Each structure stands twice: as C-alpha cells, then as structure tokens.
VEXTOR-488572 format. One record per residue: residue in one letter; x, y, z of N, C-alpha, C in turn. Coordinates in steps of 0.1 Angstrom, whole numbers, plus 5000, padded with zeros to 4 digits. Layout:
% residues N
+------+------+------+------+------+------+------+------+------+------+
! resn !  nxx !  nyy !  nzz ! caxx ! cayy ! cazz !  cxx !  cyy !  czz !
+------+------+------+------+------+------+------+------+------+------+
!    A !    X !    Y !    Z !    X !    Y !    Z !    X !    Y !    Z !
...
+------+------+------+------+------+------+------+------+------+------+
% end
This chain:
% residues 208
+------+------+------+------+------+------+------+------+------+------+
! resn !  nxx !  nyy !  nzz ! caxx ! cayy ! cazz !  cxx !  cyy !  czz !
+------+------+------+------+------+------+------+------+------+------+
!    M ! 1365 ! 0430 ! 7587 ! 1365 ! 0443 ! 7588 ! 1346 ! 0449 ! 7591 !
!    N ! 1344 ! 0450 ! 7604 ! 1328 ! 0456 ! 7604 ! 1326 ! 0472 ! 7604 !
!    F ! 1338 ! 0477 ! 7608 ! 1338 ! 0492 ! 7610 ! 1345 ! 0501 ! 7601 !
!    L ! 1342 ! 0509 ! 7597 ! 1355 ! 0520 ! 7585 ! 1355 ! 0534 ! 7597 !
!    S ! 1368 ! 0536 ! 7602 ! 1374 ! 0541 ! 7611 ! 1380 ! 0554 ! 7606 !
!    W ! 1381 ! 0565 ! 7608 ! 1387 ! 0580 ! 7607 ! 1384 ! 0590 ! 7614 !
!    I ! 1393 ! 0602 ! 7609 ! 1389 ! 0611 ! 7614 ! 1385 ! 0624 ! 7607 !
!    L ! 1375 ! 0626 ! 7609 ! 1365 ! 0636 ! 7603 ! 1370 ! 0651 ! 7605 !
!    T ! 1371 ! 0662 ! 7594 ! 1373 ! 0671 ! 7600 ! 1366 ! 0685 ! 7598 !
!    T ! 1353 ! 0686 ! 7610 ! 1344 ! 0700 ! 7612 ! 1346 ! 0709 ! 7611 !
!    N ! 1339 ! 0718 ! 7610 ! 1341 ! 0735 ! 7616 ! 1342 ! 0738 ! 7633 !
!    K ! 1341 ! 0725 ! 7638 ! 1339 ! 0722 ! 7653 ! 1356 ! 0719 ! 7656 !
!    G ! 1365 ! 0708 ! 7645 ! 1372 ! 0706 ! 7650 ! 1372 ! 0690 ! 7644 !
!    N ! 1384 ! 0683 ! 7648 ! 1382 ! 0670 ! 7644 ! 1379 ! 0660 ! 7653 !
!    K ! 1371 ! 0652 ! 7646 ! 1360 ! 0640 ! 7655 ! 1363 ! 0626 ! 7647 !
!    E ! 1368 ! 0613 ! 7658 ! 1366 ! 0602 ! 7654 ! 1353 ! 0597 ! 7651 !
!    V ! 1356 ! 0589 ! 7639 ! 1338 ! 0583 ! 7631 ! 1343 ! 0568 ! 7630 !
!    N ! 1335 ! 0560 ! 7637 ! 1335 ! 0547 ! 7633 ! 1322 ! 0540 ! 7630 !
!    V ! 1322 ! 0539 ! 7615 ! 1308 ! 0536 ! 7608 ! 1309 ! 0520 ! 7607 !
!    P ! 1301 ! 0516 ! 7604 ! 1296 ! 0501 ! 7602 ! 1296 ! 0498 ! 7585 !
!    V ! 1305 ! 0485 ! 7581 ! 1307 ! 0488 ! 7565 ! 1299 ! 0470 ! 7561 !
!    S ! 1291 ! 0469 ! 7571 ! 1284 ! 0457 ! 7569 ! 1276 ! 0455 ! 7581 !
!    W ! 1267 ! 0447 ! 7576 ! 1257 ! 0442 ! 7587 ! 1256 ! 0438 ! 7597 !
!    S ! 1268 ! 0433 ! 7600 ! 1272 ! 0430 ! 7612 ! 1275 ! 0438 ! 7622 !
!    G ! 1279 ! 0449 ! 7620 ! 1282 ! 0465 ! 7629 ! 1267 ! 0472 ! 7629 !
!    V ! 1258 ! 0467 ! 7624 ! 1245 ! 0476 ! 7626 ! 1239 ! 0473 ! 7635 !
!    T ! 1231 ! 0481 ! 7644 ! 1225 ! 0482 ! 7653 ! 1214 ! 0476 ! 7654 !
!    L ! 1204 ! 0473 ! 7665 ! 1193 ! 0475 ! 7659 ! 1182 ! 0487 ! 7661 !
!    K ! 1188 ! 0497 ! 7667 ! 1187 ! 0511 ! 7670 ! 1191 ! 0515 ! 7656 !
!    Q ! 1203 ! 0513 ! 7648 ! 1199 ! 0516 ! 7632 ! 1192 ! 0511 ! 7625 !
!    Y ! 1192 ! 0501 ! 7629 ! 1184 ! 0492 ! 7616 ! 1170 ! 0499 ! 7621 !
!    A ! 1161 ! 0500 ! 7628 ! 1148 ! 0510 ! 7631 ! 1150 ! 0523 ! 7624 !
!    Q ! 1162 ! 0526 ! 7627 ! 1163 ! 0542 ! 7619 ! 1162 ! 0539 ! 7607 !
!    L ! 1172 ! 0533 ! 7602 ! 1171 ! 0532 ! 7587 ! 1155 ! 0523 ! 7577 !
!    V ! 1143 ! 0523 ! 7589 ! 1132 ! 0515 ! 7578 ! 1121 ! 0527 ! 7586 !
!    T ! 1125 ! 0541 ! 7599 ! 1117 ! 0544 ! 7598 ! 1122 ! 0556 ! 7593 !
!    V ! 1132 ! 0561 ! 7595 ! 1138 ! 0580 ! 7593 ! 1144 ! 0578 ! 7575 !
!    W ! 1147 ! 0566 ! 7574 ! 1160 ! 0570 ! 7561 ! 1148 ! 0568 ! 7549 !
!    D ! 1150 ! 0577 ! 7537 ! 1141 ! 0578 ! 7526 ! 1148 ! 0569 ! 7515 !
!    G ! 1156 ! 0561 ! 7515 ! 1162 ! 0550 ! 7506 ! 1169 ! 0559 ! 7498 !
!    T ! 1171 ! 0572 ! 7490 ! 1179 ! 0581 ! 7484 ! 1189 ! 0592 ! 7491 !
!    D ! 1184 ! 0594 ! 7500 ! 1197 ! 0605 ! 7507 ! 1209 ! 0597 ! 7512 !
!    L ! 1219 ! 0600 ! 7506 ! 1231 ! 0593 ! 7508 ! 1237 ! 0600 ! 7525 !
!    L ! 1233 ! 0611 ! 7526 ! 1237 ! 0617 ! 7535 ! 1230 ! 0620 ! 7545 !
!    Q ! 1219 ! 0614 ! 7545 ! 1215 ! 0609 ! 7559 ! 1214 ! 0597 ! 7562 !
!    L ! 1216 ! 0582 ! 7553 ! 1220 ! 0574 ! 7557 ! 1234 ! 0572 ! 7564 !
!    F ! 1239 ! 0580 ! 7560 ! 1254 ! 0582 ! 7569 ! 1253 ! 0585 ! 7574 !
!    S ! 1244 ! 0591 ! 7582 ! 1240 ! 0597 ! 7594 ! 1234 ! 0592 ! 7602 !
!    I ! 1222 ! 0580 ! 7596 ! 1223 ! 0574 ! 7609 ! 1233 ! 0563 ! 7610 !
!    L ! 1238 ! 0559 ! 7603 ! 1254 ! 0549 ! 7601 ! 1264 ! 0555 ! 7610 !
!    S ! 1263 ! 0566 ! 7610 ! 1276 ! 0574 ! 7618 ! 1277 ! 0581 ! 7634 !
!    G ! 1262 ! 0581 ! 7633 ! 1253 ! 0590 ! 7646 ! 1260 ! 0601 ! 7645 !
!    L ! 1264 ! 0611 ! 7638 ! 1268 ! 0622 ! 7634 ! 1255 ! 0629 ! 7626 !
!    S ! 1250 ! 0638 ! 7631 ! 1239 ! 0645 ! 7622 ! 1239 ! 0655 ! 7612 !
!    V ! 1230 ! 0652 ! 7605 ! 1231 ! 0658 ! 7587 ! 1239 ! 0671 ! 7591 !
!    K ! 1234 ! 0681 ! 7600 ! 1237 ! 0694 ! 7599 ! 1253 ! 0692 ! 7600 !
!    V ! 1261 ! 0683 ! 7612 ! 1276 ! 0683 ! 7615 ! 1280 ! 0683 ! 7602 !
!    L ! 1274 ! 0669 ! 7592 ! 1282 ! 0667 ! 7580 ! 1278 ! 0675 ! 7568 !
!    N ! 1269 ! 0685 ! 7569 ! 1268 ! 0695 ! 7560 ! 1280 ! 0708 ! 7561 !
!    E ! 1283 ! 0711 ! 7575 ! 1295 ! 0719 ! 7573 ! 1308 ! 0711 ! 7576 !
!    T ! 1312 ! 0703 ! 7574 ! 1321 ! 0696 ! 7573 ! 1331 ! 0701 ! 7561 !
!    V ! 1341 ! 0699 ! 7566 ! 1352 ! 0706 ! 7554 ! 1363 ! 0695 ! 7547 !
!    D ! 1359 ! 0680 ! 7554 ! 1369 ! 0667 ! 7549 ! 1365 ! 0668 ! 7532 !
!    P ! 1375 ! 0673 ! 7525 ! 1371 ! 0668 ! 7511 ! 1373 ! 0656 ! 7507 !
!    A ! 1374 ! 0643 ! 7519 ! 1375 ! 0629 ! 7510 ! 1360 ! 0623 ! 7519 !
!    L ! 1355 ! 0636 ! 7522 ! 1340 ! 0631 ! 7526 ! 1327 ! 0623 ! 7517 !
!    Y ! 1327 ! 0627 ! 7503 ! 1323 ! 0618 ! 7496 ! 1323 ! 0601 ! 7494 !
!    E ! 1338 ! 0599 ! 7496 ! 1343 ! 0585 ! 7493 ! 1341 ! 0581 ! 7503 !
!    S ! 1338 ! 0585 ! 7514 ! 1337 ! 0582 ! 7526 ! 1320 ! 0576 ! 7526 !
!    L ! 1315 ! 0584 ! 7521 ! 1298 ! 0581 ! 7519 ! 1296 ! 0572 ! 7511 !
!    E ! 1304 ! 0568 ! 7502 ! 1304 ! 0557 ! 7495 ! 1309 ! 0547 ! 7497 !
!    I ! 1319 ! 0543 ! 7500 ! 1327 ! 0529 ! 7503 ! 1319 ! 0530 ! 7519 !
!    S ! 1315 ! 0536 ! 7527 ! 1309 ! 0532 ! 7543 ! 1291 ! 0526 ! 7539 !
!    T ! 1288 ! 0530 ! 7530 ! 1271 ! 0524 ! 7527 ! 1272 ! 0512 ! 7515 !
!    R ! 1281 ! 0513 ! 7509 ! 1281 ! 0504 ! 7500 ! 1271 ! 0489 ! 7505 !
!    F ! 1272 ! 0485 ! 7515 ! 1267 ! 0473 ! 7517 ! 1255 ! 0471 ! 7516 !
!    I ! 1249 ! 0482 ! 7517 ! 1239 ! 0482 ! 7524 ! 1225 ! 0472 ! 7510 !
!    Y ! 1229 ! 0481 ! 7498 ! 1228 ! 0473 ! 7486 ! 1234 ! 0466 ! 7481 !
!    D ! 1249 ! 0461 ! 7487 ! 1260 ! 0448 ! 7482 ! 1259 ! 0437 ! 7486 !
!    Q ! 1253 ! 0439 ! 7499 ! 1251 ! 0424 ! 7511 ! 1238 ! 0422 ! 7513 !
!    E ! 1229 ! 0409 ! 7510 ! 1220 ! 0403 ! 7515 ! 1219 ! 0401 ! 7529 !
!    P ! 1210 ! 0410 ! 7540 ! 1208 ! 0410 ! 7549 ! 1210 ! 0396 ! 7560 !
!    P ! 1222 ! 0394 ! 7562 ! 1222 ! 0380 ! 7567 ! 1211 ! 0376 ! 7578 !
!    F ! 1206 ! 0386 ! 7586 ! 1197 ! 0386 ! 7596 ! 1189 ! 0377 ! 7596 !
!    K ! 1181 ! 0382 ! 7582 ! 1168 ! 0377 ! 7578 ! 1167 ! 0358 ! 7577 !
!    K ! 1174 ! 0356 ! 7574 ! 1178 ! 0338 ! 7574 ! 1185 ! 0334 ! 7581 !
!    A ! 1193 ! 0336 ! 7594 ! 1201 ! 0334 ! 7602 ! 1193 ! 0324 ! 7611 !
!    E ! 1199 ! 0314 ! 7621 ! 1195 ! 0307 ! 7630 ! 1194 ! 0320 ! 7643 !
!    K ! 1187 ! 0308 ! 7647 ! 1185 ! 0319 ! 7664 ! 1198 ! 0317 ! 7674 !
!    P ! 1201 ! 0326 ! 7674 ! 1215 ! 0324 ! 7686 ! 1214 ! 0316 ! 7698 !
!    K ! 1223 ! 0307 ! 7703 ! 1222 ! 0302 ! 7717 ! 1223 ! 0312 ! 7728 !
!    T ! 1226 ! 0320 ! 7725 ! 1233 ! 0333 ! 7738 ! 1230 ! 0347 ! 7728 !
!    I ! 1228 ! 0352 ! 7738 ! 1230 ! 0365 ! 7737 ! 1244 ! 0374 ! 7744 !
!    T ! 1246 ! 0388 ! 7743 ! 1254 ! 0394 ! 7747 ! 1248 ! 0409 ! 7755 !
!    V ! 1246 ! 0414 ! 7766 ! 1238 ! 0422 ! 7766 ! 1248 ! 0430 ! 7783 !
!    N ! 1256 ! 0442 ! 7779 ! 1260 ! 0448 ! 7784 ! 1273 ! 0439 ! 7796 !
!    G ! 1279 ! 0430 ! 7782 ! 1290 ! 0419 ! 7791 ! 1286 ! 0408 ! 7798 !
!    K ! 1267 ! 0408 ! 7798 ! 1267 ! 0395 ! 7806 ! 1260 ! 0387 ! 7796 !
!    T ! 1263 ! 0375 ! 7796 ! 1256 ! 0362 ! 7787 ! 1246 ! 0357 ! 7790 !
!    L ! 1234 ! 0357 ! 7780 ! 1222 ! 0352 ! 7787 ! 1217 ! 0340 ! 7775 !
!    E ! 1215 ! 0330 ! 7781 ! 1210 ! 0320 ! 7775 ! 1198 ! 0321 ! 7764 !
!    V ! 1194 ! 0316 ! 7754 ! 1185 ! 0316 ! 7750 ! 1175 ! 0300 ! 7745 !
!    P ! 1164 ! 0303 ! 7755 ! 1158 ! 0287 ! 7752 ! 1159 ! 0282 ! 7742 !
!    A ! 1162 ! 0268 ! 7737 ! 1162 ! 0261 ! 7727 ! 1150 ! 0263 ! 7722 !
!    N ! 1137 ! 0262 ! 7729 ! 1121 ! 0264 ! 7727 ! 1114 ! 0276 ! 7732 !
!    L ! 1117 ! 0288 ! 7723 ! 1115 ! 0300 ! 7730 ! 1102 ! 0304 ! 7730 !
!    N ! 1098 ! 0306 ! 7743 ! 1084 ! 0313 ! 7745 ! 1081 ! 0326 ! 7738 !
!    G ! 1069 ! 0327 ! 7742 ! 1064 ! 0343 ! 7739 ! 1064 ! 0354 ! 7750 !
!    L ! 1058 ! 0362 ! 7747 ! 1060 ! 0375 ! 7756 ! 1049 ! 0369 ! 7766 !
!    T ! 1050 ! 0373 ! 7782 ! 1043 ! 0369 ! 7790 ! 1028 ! 0385 ! 7791 !
!    I ! 1020 ! 0380 ! 7795 ! 1005 ! 0390 ! 7790 ! 1013 ! 0405 ! 7799 !
!    G ! 1017 ! 0403 ! 7804 ! 1020 ! 0420 ! 7813 ! 1035 ! 0427 ! 7804 !
!    Q ! 1043 ! 0415 ! 7796 ! 1055 ! 0420 ! 7787 ! 1044 ! 0425 ! 7776 !
!    S ! 1034 ! 0419 ! 7769 ! 1026 ! 0420 ! 7758 ! 1020 ! 0430 ! 7757 !
!    I ! 1011 ! 0431 ! 7769 ! 1007 ! 0448 ! 7767 ! 1016 ! 0460 ! 7770 !
!    M ! 1028 ! 0461 ! 7772 ! 1038 ! 0473 ! 7775 ! 1044 ! 0472 ! 7763 !
!    V ! 1049 ! 0463 ! 7753 ! 1050 ! 0462 ! 7737 ! 1038 ! 0465 ! 7731 !
!    R ! 1032 ! 0464 ! 7729 ! 1016 ! 0468 ! 7726 ! 1014 ! 0480 ! 7723 !
!    Q ! 1016 ! 0485 ! 7734 ! 1011 ! 0499 ! 7738 ! 1020 ! 0505 ! 7728 !
!    E ! 1037 ! 0503 ! 7725 ! 1043 ! 0511 ! 7719 ! 1046 ! 0508 ! 7705 !
!    I ! 1040 ! 0495 ! 7701 ! 1038 ! 0494 ! 7689 ! 1028 ! 0502 ! 7683 !
!    D ! 1012 ! 0507 ! 7691 ! 1004 ! 0516 ! 7687 ! 1008 ! 0533 ! 7683 !
!    K ! 1021 ! 0533 ! 7691 ! 1027 ! 0547 ! 7686 ! 1036 ! 0546 ! 7674 !
!    A ! 1045 ! 0537 ! 7674 ! 1048 ! 0536 ! 7665 ! 1045 ! 0536 ! 7651 !
!    K ! 1057 ! 0540 ! 7644 ! 1053 ! 0541 ! 7627 ! 1050 ! 0525 ! 7620 !
!    N ! 1062 ! 0517 ! 7626 ! 1070 ! 0507 ! 7622 ! 1073 ! 0496 ! 7635 !
!    Y ! 1070 ! 0482 ! 7630 ! 1077 ! 0468 ! 7638 ! 1087 ! 0470 ! 7644 !
!    E ! 1097 ! 0473 ! 7634 ! 1109 ! 0476 ! 7637 ! 1114 ! 0485 ! 7648 !
!    E ! 1107 ! 0495 ! 7648 ! 1111 ! 0506 ! 7663 ! 1109 ! 0499 ! 7676 !
!    V ! 1100 ! 0488 ! 7677 ! 1098 ! 0483 ! 7692 ! 1106 ! 0468 ! 7693 !
!    M ! 1115 ! 0463 ! 7683 ! 1122 ! 0452 ! 7679 ! 1134 ! 0454 ! 7692 !
!    A ! 1141 ! 0461 ! 7700 ! 1146 ! 0463 ! 7710 ! 1140 ! 0462 ! 7724 !
!    L ! 1123 ! 0466 ! 7722 ! 1123 ! 0468 ! 7736 ! 1112 ! 0451 ! 7734 !
!    A ! 1108 ! 0445 ! 7725 ! 1106 ! 0434 ! 7729 ! 1116 ! 0425 ! 7735 !
!    L ! 1130 ! 0426 ! 7729 ! 1140 ! 0420 ! 7737 ! 1143 ! 0423 ! 7752 !
!    A ! 1144 ! 0433 ! 7753 ! 1144 ! 0442 ! 7770 ! 1133 ! 0430 ! 7778 !
!    C ! 1122 ! 0435 ! 7770 ! 1108 ! 0431 ! 7781 ! 1114 ! 0412 ! 7782 !
!    Y ! 1112 ! 0406 ! 7771 ! 1113 ! 0392 ! 7777 ! 1127 ! 0386 ! 7785 !
!    F ! 1138 ! 0396 ! 7780 ! 1149 ! 0392 ! 7789 ! 1157 ! 0401 ! 7798 !
!    Q ! 1144 ! 0405 ! 7805 ! 1151 ! 0415 ! 7818 ! 1146 ! 0408 ! 7829 !
!    P ! 1140 ! 0397 ! 7831 ! 1145 ! 0388 ! 7842 ! 1152 ! 0380 ! 7839 !
!    K ! 1156 ! 0371 ! 7827 ! 1168 ! 0368 ! 7830 ! 1180 ! 0375 ! 7831 !
!    Y ! 1181 ! 0387 ! 7829 ! 1186 ! 0396 ! 7833 ! 1193 ! 0395 ! 7846 !
!    D ! 1185 ! 0396 ! 7853 ! 1180 ! 0405 ! 7864 ! 1178 ! 0391 ! 7874 !
!    S ! 1180 ! 0380 ! 7869 ! 1180 ! 0368 ! 7878 ! 1171 ! 0366 ! 7884 !
!    T ! 1156 ! 0364 ! 7880 ! 1145 ! 0365 ! 7884 ! 1133 ! 0362 ! 7877 !
!    T ! 1122 ! 0356 ! 7882 ! 1111 ! 0353 ! 7875 ! 1097 ! 0363 ! 7870 !
!    E ! 1103 ! 0376 ! 7878 ! 1094 ! 0384 ! 7874 ! 1099 ! 0395 ! 7867 !
!    F ! 1086 ! 0399 ! 7860 ! 1087 ! 0413 ! 7852 ! 1085 ! 0425 ! 7857 !
!    N ! 1096 ! 0436 ! 7852 ! 1096 ! 0450 ! 7860 ! 1097 ! 0457 ! 7849 !
!    S ! 1087 ! 0465 ! 7845 ! 1088 ! 0475 ! 7833 ! 1099 ! 0482 ! 7833 !
!    T ! 1098 ! 0489 ! 7846 ! 1111 ! 0502 ! 7849 ! 1120 ! 0489 ! 7841 !
!    R ! 1128 ! 0481 ! 7849 ! 1137 ! 0478 ! 7846 ! 1141 ! 0475 ! 7829 !
!    A ! 1133 ! 0472 ! 7828 ! 1128 ! 0469 ! 7810 ! 1133 ! 0479 ! 7805 !
!    L ! 1128 ! 0492 ! 7808 ! 1132 ! 0505 ! 7805 ! 1147 ! 0509 ! 7805 !
!    E ! 1149 ! 0509 ! 7816 ! 1166 ! 0506 ! 7820 ! 1177 ! 0499 ! 7806 !
!    L ! 1171 ! 0487 ! 7808 ! 1176 ! 0478 ! 7796 ! 1173 ! 0486 ! 7782 !
!    L ! 1166 ! 0494 ! 7781 ! 1163 ! 0490 ! 7767 ! 1176 ! 0497 ! 7757 !
!    P ! 1184 ! 0504 ! 7763 ! 1196 ! 0511 ! 7753 ! 1204 ! 0501 ! 7754 !
!    E ! 1205 ! 0491 ! 7761 ! 1214 ! 0482 ! 7761 ! 1209 ! 0469 ! 7747 !
!    F ! 1197 ! 0469 ! 7744 ! 1194 ! 0464 ! 7736 ! 1193 ! 0466 ! 7723 !
!    E ! 1190 ! 0481 ! 7725 ! 1190 ! 0492 ! 7711 ! 1206 ! 0490 ! 7705 !
!    N ! 1215 ! 0485 ! 7712 ! 1226 ! 0487 ! 7707 ! 1235 ! 0474 ! 7703 !
!    M ! 1225 ! 0467 ! 7705 ! 1226 ! 0450 ! 7698 ! 1229 ! 0448 ! 7685 !
!    P ! 1238 ! 0439 ! 7677 ! 1238 ! 0442 ! 7667 ! 1226 ! 0432 ! 7658 !
!    V ! 1219 ! 0441 ! 7652 ! 1207 ! 0431 ! 7643 ! 1210 ! 0420 ! 7640 !
!    V ! 1224 ! 0413 ! 7635 ! 1222 ! 0402 ! 7636 ! 1221 ! 0395 ! 7646 !
!    E ! 1220 ! 0396 ! 7655 ! 1223 ! 0388 ! 7667 ! 1204 ! 0391 ! 7674 !
!    G ! 1199 ! 0401 ! 7674 ! 1186 ! 0403 ! 7679 ! 1173 ! 0400 ! 7665 !
!    Y ! 1177 ! 0401 ! 7656 ! 1165 ! 0404 ! 7649 ! 1155 ! 0390 ! 7649 !
!    G ! 1158 ! 0378 ! 7650 ! 1156 ! 0369 ! 7646 ! 1145 ! 0363 ! 7659 !
!    I ! 1150 ! 0367 ! 7672 ! 1144 ! 0368 ! 7686 ! 1135 ! 0373 ! 7682 !
!    S ! 1136 ! 0387 ! 7682 ! 1126 ! 0397 ! 7680 ! 1114 ! 0395 ! 7670 !
!    V ! 1117 ! 0391 ! 7662 ! 1107 ! 0387 ! 7651 ! 1098 ! 0379 ! 7660 !
!    F ! 1104 ! 0366 ! 7662 ! 1094 ! 0358 ! 7669 ! 1086 ! 0364 ! 7685 !
!    L ! 1090 ! 0371 ! 7689 ! 1083 ! 0374 ! 7700 ! 1073 ! 0383 ! 7694 !
!    L ! 1071 ! 0394 ! 7684 ! 1065 ! 0408 ! 7679 ! 1056 ! 0399 ! 7670 !
!    R ! 1055 ! 0384 ! 7667 ! 1047 ! 0380 ! 7654 ! 1034 ! 0375 ! 7663 !
!    P ! 1032 ! 0374 ! 7675 ! 1016 ! 0373 ! 7676 ! 1011 ! 0389 ! 7679 !
!    L ! 1020 ! 0398 ! 7680 ! 1014 ! 0411 ! 7681 ! 1011 ! 0415 ! 7671 !
!    M ! 1014 ! 0412 ! 7657 ! 1013 ! 0421 ! 7647 ! 1004 ! 0419 ! 7639 !
!    N ! 0998 ! 0426 ! 7633 ! 0980 ! 0430 ! 7624 ! 0987 ! 0419 ! 7617 !
!    R ! 0972 ! 0412 ! 7612 ! 0972 ! 0401 ! 7599 ! 0978 ! 0409 ! 7587 !
!    G ! 0984 ! 0400 ! 7577 ! 0991 ! 0406 ! 7563 ! 1001 ! 0413 ! 7566 !
!    Q ! 1005 ! 0419 ! 7580 ! 1020 ! 0426 ! 7582 ! 1033 ! 0422 ! 7583 !
!    T ! 1041 ! 0424 ! 7576 ! 1057 ! 0419 ! 7582 ! 1064 ! 0428 ! 7586 !
!    I ! 1077 ! 0423 ! 7588 ! 1088 ! 0428 ! 7594 ! 1100 ! 0428 ! 7584 !
!    G ! 1103 ! 0438 ! 7580 ! 1114 ! 0437 ! 7568 ! 1113 ! 0442 ! 7553 !
!    S ! 1101 ! 0441 ! 7551 ! 1094 ! 0442 ! 7539 ! 1101 ! 0455 ! 7534 !
!    K ! 1097 ! 0467 ! 7541 ! 1101 ! 0479 ! 7543 ! 1112 ! 0479 ! 7534 !
!    L ! 1127 ! 0473 ! 7544 ! 1140 ! 0476 ! 7544 ! 1142 ! 0473 ! 7528 !
!    N ! 1134 ! 0462 ! 7522 ! 1138 ! 0453 ! 7506 ! 1132 ! 0467 ! 7496 !
!    L ! 1124 ! 0472 ! 7501 ! 1117 ! 0485 ! 7493 ! 1129 ! 0499 ! 7493 !
!    L ! 1136 ! 0501 ! 7507 ! 1146 ! 0509 ! 7502 ! 1158 ! 0507 ! 7497 !
!    I ! 1160 ! 0495 ! 7499 ! 1173 ! 0495 ! 7491 ! 1172 ! 0492 ! 7479 !
!    T ! 1160 ! 0485 ! 7474 ! 1157 ! 0487 ! 7458 ! 1158 ! 0502 ! 7454 !
!    R ! 1151 ! 0510 ! 7460 ! 1158 ! 0524 ! 7458 ! 1169 ! 0528 ! 7461 !
!    F ! 1174 ! 0525 ! 7470 ! 1192 ! 0531 ! 7468 ! 1199 ! 0527 ! 7461 !
!    L ! 1195 ! 0513 ! 7457 ! 1204 ! 0508 ! 7443 ! 1199 ! 0518 ! 7432 !
!    K ! 1190 ! 0520 ! 7428 ! 1188 ! 0530 ! 7417 ! 1193 ! 0542 ! 7417 !
!    A ! 1188 ! 0546 ! 7429 ! 1196 ! 0563 ! 7430 ! 1211 ! 0560 ! 7430 !
!    S ! 1219 ! 0552 ! 7437 ! 1232 ! 0550 ! 7435 ! 1239 ! 0544 ! 7421 !
!    S ! 1229 ! 0537 ! 7410 ! 1237 ! 0539 ! 7395 ! 1234 ! 0551 ! 7388 !
!    Q ! 1224 ! 0558 ! 7393 ! 1221 ! 0574 ! 7389 ! 1233 ! 0584 ! 7391 !
!    R ! 1243 ! 0582 ! 7404 ! 1251 ! 0591 ! 7410 ! 1264 ! 0588 ! 7401 !
!    E ! 1267 ! 0569 ! 7399 ! 1279 ! 0566 ! 7388 ! 1280 ! 0570 ! 7374 !
!    P ! 1295 ! 0579 ! 7375 ! 1299 ! 0587 ! 7366 ! 1295 ! 0575 ! 7354 !
!    T ! 1287 ! 0578 ! 7343 ! 1292 ! 0572 ! 7329 ! 1301 ! 0569 ! 7319 !
+------+------+------+------+------+------+------+------+------+------+
% end
C-alpha cells in the first residue's frame, strides 16, 4: 500500500485526502518540497507537503483523529531507507500515460537544455528543485517524437514530470544534473539531515 486515504473533516466540509505512506508514493515535486520547505521537525508542515493541504486548512480541521493520521502517514520518512538512492536506472518511464524508453547509455543534456536548467539552478535553493525540469528538458524531444529541443514544450510538460514518482525519476535526474553541479556539492545530503532531525523530534513526541 503506497497511500493512506480517508475523509478529512474541516470547517469547510469533508475532503478526501490521499497521503503516501511509503517513498514509492512520493512525487519529485513533494521530494523537492521536503528538502526546500520542511524544517525537519514540524509534523504539520510535513503532512501538508505530503497531502497537498495547506497548513492553514490543517490548523482549522475539527477531525479528532488527525494527530493519529499524521503519525501513521509520516512514519515512513524515518522508518524506511529511501530506495531511490540505490535503485538502478529504469528502462522506461511513464509520462502522462506515455511510455518513454530510457537509453541504456544515457547521454547528458544538450547545450540548449543545459543552459535552461543552469538558469533555474542559479535561482534555486537546492538542486532538488530542478530535478523535474532536467527530466522535462531531456525527455521533451522523445515525448514529442522529434530531435529538436523546445524549451516552451519542456515547460508545458514540467508538471507531468513533477508528478513522477521520485523512485522513478531520481537516478536519471541526478545523472543529468551532475555535470552542472558545483564541485563538492551533492543531491540527497540535506534529506539525510532532515530525517535525522525528524527522528529525534519524533522520539521526543512519543509518550514515556
């Protein structure tokens, strides 16, 4: 089971909520938000990222089972080793229902693609924020069955790549971004720090 689903009661009525309970259900966009937005201790903020509900909405809920739901649906963050860090490169990826082949010998980004991604890296706080863009740029010609890179089309396809499971897109995007990264910098190290911080905070929340 990758998702926990239930009806959340708020002051505006009932809302169906689907929250990942394993890394397999986390998207690239959520992963980027974990690294960029989450402070590593705020359980409500973490749940907001995973559920797509704003912290304001969650603060206004009248659901007495909310805290239990928070604990259950966020436990995988520190209970499970992120599998995508050691996963092999997939042979195919699925984008908007379309299957795209991942070359066995994966080439890097073209100069045009690299420039577009580099510009976003310069504006980003972390490399994780541009992982989906790197994929959108690389796979756009394959998606459109062309040999030409189109930056406008890449941006149009970006939401589809943001919604890709991180377990599927992580390894490819790291490979594409590595030549553009500054020396000594890595992807994933901040997540390790946040998980350690969250584990410590969670142990302090548990009743003695």
